[in-house]
ZAMAR-891561 format. One record per residue (C-alpha): x, y, z. Coordinates in Angstrom, 1 decimal, padded with zeros to 4 digits. Example, Ala and Ser with C-alpha at 12.3 -4.5 7.8 and 13.67 -1.06 7.14 Angstrom:
% ZAMAR-891561
012.3 | -004.5 | 007.8
013.7 | -001.1 | 007.1
This chain:
% ZAMAR-891561
-000.2 | -000.1 | -000.1
001.4 | 003.4 | -000.9
001.3 | 006.5 | 001.1
-001.3 | 007.9 | -001.3
-003.8 | 005.0 | -000.9
-003.5 | 005.1 | 003.0
-004.5 | 008.9 | 002.8
-007.1 | 008.0 | 000.3
-008.4 | 005.3 | 002.9
-008.1 | 007.8 | 005.6
-010.0 | 010.4 | 003.8
-012.8 | 008.2 | 003.0
-013.1 | 006.5 | 006.7
-014.0 | 010.3 | 008.0
-015.4 | 011.8 | 005.3
-016.8 | 009.8 | 002.6
-020.7 | 010.8 | 002.6
-022.9 | 008.2 | 003.5
-026.5 | 007.8 | 005.2
-026.9 | 009.5 | 008.8
-029.5 | 006.7 | 009.2
-027.4 | 004.8 | 011.9
-026.7 | 007.6 | 014.3
-030.1 | 008.8 | 013.9
-031.2 | 005.7 | 015.2
-028.9 | 005.5 | 017.8
-029.9 | 009.4 | 019.1
-033.4 | 007.7 | 019.3
-032.0 | 004.5 | 021.7
-029.7 | 006.5 | 023.4
-032.4 | 009.2 | 024.2
-034.9 | 007.0 | 025.7
-032.1 | 005.3 | 027.9
-030.7 | 008.1 | 028.9
-034.0 | 009.8 | 030.0
-034.8 | 006.7 | 032.3
-031.6 | 006.9 | 034.0
-032.2 | 010.6 | 034.7
-035.8 | 010.0 | 036.0
-034.5 | 006.9 | 038.3
-031.5 | 007.5 | 039.3
-031.5 | 011.7 | 040.1
-035.6 | 011.7 | 040.4
-035.9 | 009.2 | 043.2
-034.0 | 011.2 | 046.0
-034.0 | 014.6 | 044.5
-034.3 | 016.6 | 047.7
-031.3 | 014.7 | 049.3
-028.7 | 015.5 | 046.7
-029.9 | 018.9 | 045.1
-031.5 | 021.7 | 046.8
-031.2 | 024.2 | 049.7
-030.8 | 021.0 | 052.3
-028.6 | 018.9 | 050.0
-026.2 | 016.5 | 052.1
-023.2 | 018.1 | 049.8
-023.9 | 022.0 | 049.7
-023.0 | 024.1 | 047.0
-020.8 | 026.1 | 049.1
-018.7 | 022.8 | 049.9
-018.9 | 021.9 | 046.4
-017.3 | 025.4 | 045.3
-014.8 | 025.1 | 048.1
-013.4 | 021.5 | 046.9
-014.1 | 021.2 | 043.6
-014.6 | 024.5 | 041.8
-011.5 | 025.6 | 043.4
-009.5 | 023.4 | 041.7
-011.1 | 023.0 | 038.2
-013.0 | 025.0 | 036.1
-016.2 | 022.8 | 035.8
-019.2 | 023.6 | 033.9
-022.0 | 024.1 | 036.5
-025.2 | 026.3 | 036.1
-026.1 | 026.1 | 039.7
-023.5 | 028.4 | 040.1
-025.8 | 031.1 | 038.6
-029.0 | 030.2 | 040.1
-030.2 | 030.8 | 043.6
-029.7 | 027.5 | 045.8
-033.5 | 026.7 | 046.1
-035.4 | 023.5 | 045.9
-037.5 | 025.2 | 043.1
-034.7 | 026.3 | 041.0
-032.6 | 022.9 | 041.0
-035.9 | 021.1 | 040.3
-036.5 | 023.7 | 037.2
-032.9 | 022.6 | 036.0
-034.1 | 019.1 | 035.9
-037.1 | 019.7 | 034.5
-035.5 | 021.4 | 031.3
-033.3 | 018.8 | 031.3
-035.9 | 016.5 | 031.0
-037.6 | 018.6 | 028.3
-034.4 | 018.8 | 026.0
-033.8 | 015.1 | 026.3
-037.2 | 014.4 | 025.0
-037.0 | 016.8 | 022.1
-033.5 | 015.3 | 021.4
-034.7 | 012.0 | 021.4
-037.5 | 012.8 | 018.7
-035.2 | 015.1 | 017.1
-036.8 | 018.6 | 017.5
-034.3 | 021.5 | 017.3
-031.9 | 018.2 | 017.7
-028.4 | 020.1 | 017.8
-029.5 | 022.7 | 020.3
-031.3 | 020.4 | 022.4
-028.3 | 017.9 | 022.5
-026.5 | 021.0 | 023.5
-028.9 | 022.2 | 026.4
-029.0 | 018.5 | 027.7
-025.0 | 018.2 | 027.6
-024.7 | 021.5 | 029.7
-027.6 | 020.7 | 032.4
-026.4 | 016.9 | 032.5
-022.8 | 017.9 | 033.2
-024.0 | 020.7 | 035.4
-025.9 | 018.0 | 037.6
-023.0 | 015.6 | 037.6
-020.5 | 018.1 | 038.7
-022.8 | 019.3 | 041.2
-023.1 | 016.1 | 043.2
-020.2 | 013.8 | 041.8
-020.4 | 011.0 | 044.3
-023.7 | 009.7 | 042.2
-021.5 | 009.3 | 039.1
-020.0 | 006.0 | 037.5
-018.3 | 005.2 | 034.2
-021.7 | 005.1 | 032.8
-022.5 | 008.7 | 033.4
-018.8 | 009.6 | 032.3
-019.8 | 007.9 | 028.9
-023.0 | 009.7 | 028.3
-021.4 | 013.4 | 029.0
-019.0 | 012.2 | 026.2
-021.7 | 010.6 | 023.9
-023.6 | 013.8 | 024.3
-020.6 | 016.2 | 023.6
-019.8 | 014.2 | 020.2
-023.5 | 013.9 | 019.0
-023.3 | 017.6 | 018.8
-021.2 | 016.9 | 015.9
-023.0 | 014.5 | 014.2
-025.8 | 014.6 | 011.6
-028.1 | 012.5 | 014.0
-031.5 | 015.3 | 013.3
-031.3 | 014.4 | 009.6
-033.2 | 011.4 | 009.8
-036.0 | 009.7 | 012.1
-036.6 | 013.4 | 013.4
-039.3 | 016.0 | 013.8
-036.7 | 018.5 | 012.1
-036.5 | 016.3 | 008.6
-040.1 | 016.1 | 008.5
-040.5 | 019.8 | 009.0
-038.2 | 020.5 | 006.4
-040.1 | 018.2 | 003.7
-043.7 | 018.4 | 002.4
-046.0 | 016.2 | 004.3
-046.3 | 013.9 | 001.3
-042.4 | 013.0 | 001.3
-042.3 | 012.4 | 004.9
-041.0 | 008.6 | 004.3
-038.3 | 009.7 | 002.1
-037.5 | 012.7 | 004.7
-037.4 | 010.1 | 007.8
-035.7 | 006.9 | 006.0
-033.8 | 008.3 | 003.3
-031.9 | 011.4 | 004.3
-029.3 | 013.2 | 002.3
-025.6 | 011.8 | 002.5
-023.2 | 013.8 | 004.8
-019.8 | 013.2 | 005.8
-019.6 | 010.5 | 009.0
-016.8 | 012.0 | 011.0
-018.9 | 012.7 | 014.0
-020.2 | 009.2 | 014.2
-016.9 | 008.0 | 013.4
-015.7 | 009.6 | 016.7
-018.5 | 008.2 | 018.7
-017.3 | 004.7 | 017.3
-013.8 | 005.5 | 018.2
-014.6 | 006.8 | 021.7
-016.5 | 003.2 | 022.1
-013.4 | 001.5 | 020.9
-011.2 | 003.3 | 023.2
-013.1 | 002.7 | 026.0
-013.0 | -001.1 | 025.8
-009.3 | -001.4 | 024.8
-008.3 | 000.8 | 027.8
-010.6 | -001.5 | 030.1
-009.0 | -004.6 | 028.6
-005.6 | -002.9 | 029.2
-006.4 | -002.1 | 032.9
-007.5 | -005.6 | 033.3
-004.5 | -007.6 | 031.8
-002.4 | -005.4 | 033.4
-003.9 | -006.5 | 037.0
-002.4 | -009.7 | 038.5
-006.1 | -010.3 | 039.5
-006.9 | -010.8 | 036.0
-004.5 | -011.8 | 034.6
-004.0 | -015.2 | 036.5
-008.3 | -015.5 | 036.4
-009.3 | -014.4 | 039.4
-010.8 | -011.2 | 038.2
-014.4 | -012.6 | 037.4
-014.6 | -014.2 | 040.7
-013.8 | -011.1 | 042.7
-016.1 | -009.0 | 040.4
-019.1 | -011.6 | 041.1
-018.8 | -011.4 | 044.7
-019.2 | -007.5 | 045.3
-022.1 | -007.6 | 047.7
-022.6 | -004.0 | 046.9
-023.4 | -004.3 | 043.4
-025.2 | -007.9 | 043.6
-028.5 | -007.8 | 041.7
-029.8 | -011.3 | 041.2
-028.5 | -014.6 | 042.2
-025.4 | -015.5 | 040.6
-025.5 | -018.8 | 038.6
-024.0 | -021.7 | 039.7
-021.2 | -022.1 | 037.0
-019.3 | -019.2 | 038.5
-018.9 | -021.2 | 041.9
-016.6 | -023.5 | 039.8
-013.1 | -022.7 | 039.2
-012.8 | -023.5 | 035.5
-016.1 | -021.8 | 034.1
-014.6 | -018.8 | 036.3
-011.1 | -018.9 | 034.5
-012.6 | -019.3 | 030.9
-015.1 | -016.4 | 031.6
-012.6 | -014.3 | 032.8
-010.3 | -014.5 | 029.8
-013.3 | -014.5 | 027.6
-014.0 | -011.0 | 029.1
-011.1 | -009.6 | 028.3
-011.1 | -011.3 | 024.7
-014.5 | -009.7 | 024.2
-013.5 | -006.3 | 025.1
-010.3 | -006.5 | 023.2
-012.8 | -007.6 | 020.1
-014.9 | -004.8 | 020.6
-012.4 | -002.2 | 020.5
-010.4 | -003.8 | 017.4
-011.8 | -006.6 | 015.6
-015.3 | -004.9 | 015.4
-013.6 | -002.6 | 012.6
-013.2 | -005.7 | 010.4
-016.5 | -005.8 | 008.3
-016.5 | -009.4 | 008.2
-016.7 | -009.9 | 011.9
-018.5 | -007.0 | 013.0
-022.0 | -008.2 | 013.7
-020.5 | -011.2 | 015.3
-018.5 | -009.2 | 017.6
-021.7 | -006.9 | 018.3
-023.5 | -009.9 | 019.2
-020.9 | -011.4 | 021.8
-020.9 | -007.5 | 023.2
-024.6 | -007.8 | 024.0
-024.5 | -010.9 | 025.4
-021.6 | -009.7 | 027.5
-022.8 | -006.2 | 028.6
-026.3 | -008.4 | 029.7
-024.3 | -010.7 | 031.8
-023.0 | -007.9 | 033.7
-026.6 | -006.4 | 033.9
-027.6 | -009.7 | 035.5
-024.8 | -010.0 | 038.0
-023.9 | -006.3 | 038.8
-026.3 | -003.5 | 039.7
-024.9 | -000.8 | 037.6
-027.8 | 001.4 | 036.4
-028.0 | 002.3 | 032.8
-024.6 | 001.7 | 032.1
-024.7 | -001.6 | 029.9
-027.5 | -000.3 | 028.0
-025.7 | 002.9 | 026.6
-022.9 | 000.6 | 025.6
-025.7 | -001.8 | 023.9
-026.9 | 001.4 | 022.3
-023.8 | 002.6 | 020.6
-023.4 | -001.0 | 019.0
-026.0 | 000.9 | 016.8
-023.3 | 003.0 | 015.3
-021.6 | 000.2 | 013.8
-024.4 | -001.2 | 011.6
-024.1 | -000.2 | 007.9
-026.7 | 002.0 | 006.4
-027.4 | -000.6 | 003.5
-028.2 | -003.2 | 006.0
-030.4 | -000.9 | 008.0
-032.4 | -000.3 | 004.6
-032.7 | -003.8 | 003.9
-034.4 | -004.3 | 007.7
-036.5 | -001.4 | 006.5
-037.6 | -003.1 | 003.5
-038.2 | -006.5 | 005.4
-040.4 | -004.6 | 007.8
-042.1 | -002.7 | 004.9
-042.8 | -006.1 | 003.4
-043.9 | -007.8 | 006.2
-046.5 | -004.9 | 006.9
-047.9 | -004.9 | 003.8
-048.1 | -008.6 | 003.8
-049.9 | -008.7 | 007.1
-052.3 | -005.8 | 005.8
-053.2 | -007.9 | 002.8
-054.0 | -010.8 | 005.1
-056.1 | -008.5 | 007.2
-058.1 | -006.9 | 003.9
-058.5 | -010.6 | 002.7
-059.8 | -011.7 | 006.2
-062.5 | -008.7 | 006.4
-063.7 | -009.4 | 002.9
-064.1 | -013.2 | 003.7
-066.4 | -012.0 | 006.7
-068.1 | -009.7 | 005.2
-069.2 | -012.0 | 002.3
-070.3 | -014.9 | 004.9
-072.4 | -012.1 | 006.5
-073.8 | -011.7 | 003.2
-074.6 | -015.3 | 002.4
């Protein structure tokens, strides 16, 4: 391969126009997952974590965190009252809903990013790795064409009779924003795998044994197979292989969907054994970014054919019933 060929591949990877349908579908899936997390994780004990009687006061936050780093936090500019803090959550919920349905997509995504960053910074003890990933996703989603398909925005730009074309057949655009999201997912998996393999606990096969015995994270009863040494070792090293694959081999088109399937099973297993809210489903939703637009169009055509078939069957059934009544 010559340097010129490499440069062309590099340019095509970032800028060759393709359909924004995958990133639009990801926007919808991520939006619903994100909204569920906000309503459950923060809304349940709102007055404990936010407002004028929060266990971490705003003054303590400023003294310990804000004095060290310049953090994004709208709570610095509003009164320390329950009503004002609740208003932040209401606005964030509205902007998240607008982002999900694709109404003023870029603006609503920006508002959601600023408010969620503020909420995370105001009470950082609630955050986990899933929240960190969600902040990164919201930031990178700003640079995508996620509102060009499956959105209210694209419908409003087209005449009513062309709504299907507007939603499912958007104009091609450079996918560099989607590529950044894909690379962020790959970096997350590769860095996690490297941290594990550099740990003696995981390298010698005991990592999964420790992870499944964390009482604070237990969710359901651990399967019996995790009480046996050989299955534990196999799953331990299998975890490392899957994480490395999700960061590397997933880019090879022949293996992409098989690796993503392993990733789904891997994340659902984590969700079964560990209580880490929303974390796994955020990562699963990001797998949508690796689906090829052509395959999505094939799936859409299959659903169209299925809908037309069911519609025809229903029409024939009604016609048959009407004939019986006539007789």
